[in-house]
N, C-alpha and C positions, 0 to 999 in steps of 0.2 A: 503491499499499499505505498503509494507518495505523501511524505509529511507535505502539507502544502499547504502552508498560509491562510486565512481567510477574514479578507480585508472585510467592511463592513459595505454594506451592501449598496449605500451612495456613494460609497470613496473611491473614486478614481483609483487604479491600481495604476503604479509607474516602477517603472526601473528601479532596483535600488540604490545603484550607484553610479554614475559617470566614468567610464576606465580613463584612467590618466596612463599610465604603460603601454607601451607597444606590443606587451604580449597580453594585454587586458583587450584591447582593441580588436584582436586578432581574436580575441575569442567569442567575445561578443560581436561580430562579424560571422565567426562559424556557426554559430547558437542560428543568430537571426536566416543566414543560407539555408539552415537544415530546418527551421522550423517552416522557414517557407516554401520546400520542397514537397515538404511533409503537407501542408496544406492546400499545395497543389495536388498532390495526388488522394488524401482522402478528405480535405477539410480542417477546418479548425474546430469544429465541435469535437472532431474525431481524434486530433492530436491532442498527446499527453506529453507532462513535463517529464517524465521518467524515459519517453520516444526520443525528444530530443535531446537529451541528455547521450541518452546510449549512441546515439549517429552522431553527435557533435564530439564524441570520443572523450568528453568529465561525468565527473563524479554527480548525481542527483544536485549533495550539495552547492558546490560547485557552482552549479547552474543557479540557486537560488542566492547566489551573490549578487547575482546581477540583474535574476527578475525573479519576481516573487511568487508569480504565477503568470500563468495562461494570456491572461489580461493584457500583462505587461508586455509584454513578448505583440500582443496584437497589437499595443498603442502606438509603441514604438517601428515599426513596421509600418502603418498609418500614416506616421507620423511623416517619415522619410518619403511615403508616396505622397504626401500633398505634399511633400517639400518643393521634390521634383518636378509635380503639378506646378506650382508656384513661378518655378525656373521656365516654366514653356509659358506661363501666361506672359510672363513678363518678357520673355525674349518676342512674344506677339505682338507685345502691346508696343514696345518699345520706337517703331518706328511710323505709330499714328499722328499725323498731322491732320487727318478731317472726318468728317463723318463716313465718308469712301472708305479712307482705308481702315477705321473704324471696323467696318461694315464689313469688308473684306476678312480683316484677323480676325474679328468674332468669330465668324460663319469660319476659318478655318481651324481656329483653335476648338470649337466646340467638335468637329471633326478629329482632331488629334484625341480629346480626350476619350472621344466615344472610342475611338479605335483599341488605346490605349486599355479602357475598360472590357472590349470584345475579346483582347489578345491574353490578359493577363490574369490569370485564374485565381491570384493571393487578391489584387485590388479587389475581387468580386465578390469574396468568401469574406473579406473584412467587410465590405462596405454592407455587406449583406447580414452582417450582426450588429449594427453599429445600433439599432432603434432599442435591441436587450442591453446594451454596455454602454452605464451611463460615463467609464473615461472613453470610450469609442466616440460617444455622442460629444464628449468634452471636445474632443479633436476636431471632430467634425464643423461645431461649430465655430471655433476659431479659425482652421481654414476657410472656413466659407466669409468669415470677416477680413480677415488677413488678403482673398485672394478681390474681393469686394474693394480694399483698398486700393488695389491697381489698377481696377476699374475705375474706382473712381477720380482716381488722380489722373486718366485718360481725360475723365467726361468735364472737369473744371479746365482742363485745357479749352477743351474744343468749346465750351458753356461757360464761359468767365461771367456772364451773369445774372445763372442761377445763384439757385441755394444753395451753399456745399450742404449743409446737413439732411436738406433734400436727396442729393445728387450721391453721399453717401447711404442713405437710404435706398435708394433706387438700388445703385453698385451692390447692395450689401445681400438684396433680396436676389437679383438677377443669381450671381452666383451662388448663392443657397440653394434656390432652384434649378440652377441648372446640376449639381450634385446629387439631388432629388428626382430631375428628370432623367441621369443617366443609369439611376439604380429603378427606375421603372420601366426605363428601356431593353435593359437586358437581364431581366424577369418575362419578359413575352418574345413573342416568336421574331425570327431578323428582323421581316417586314416591317411590323409594326412598330419597331422599336423604332428600325431609322424613320417612320415615317413621324414618330411621336418625338425625332431629336431633331430634325426637321422643323415642325411646328413651334417648338419651344424658339429654333434659330428665327423665326419669323416673326413669332411675339414680343421678343426682346427686342431686335433692331425698330421695329415701329415704334416697341416704348423710349428705345432711346433717341430716336428721330424725332419724334414727337414733341420729346423735351421739350 
């Protein structure tokens, strides 16, 4: 039986410590690599901490030094995927100078995002589990705010006369709804999912252009 610590139900689970030494960083990377492979194969629900430790070539005690439970591993993976997503958003929006450019960049960005979710089973698994895990919900909420800030910065350049707080709220809502749209799109048949993503893009572009 695994010695699994039991965090409070509403307390987000965090990694125990950030590795500072090279060997520790390599161990954390190995743990995450193994966890990703297991999630891709059997899903996060079936993944066990003892299985992660065994496949990573470490003791269960060593694993718990870095991650108190499975939720902490999923949280770190989610944060990493979200960071990659923000890099993609920044890259696509960096050169936007007018509304036409934003239209092209946003359309391309959503297609890239959708493609990632279709291609990456680990992302899909984590996102499907978001609503059942407060820690992952917090990660998703923070991701929506950070992504919204990137979009809001562009909107403020294009619409300097608009109220900044209104643009912040609109951008936050747009990016958060985008995440919900992706989750919905990968839950249905591919043809319907494609159509949902296209509908989302049209709705958002109308909103931004009408502003």
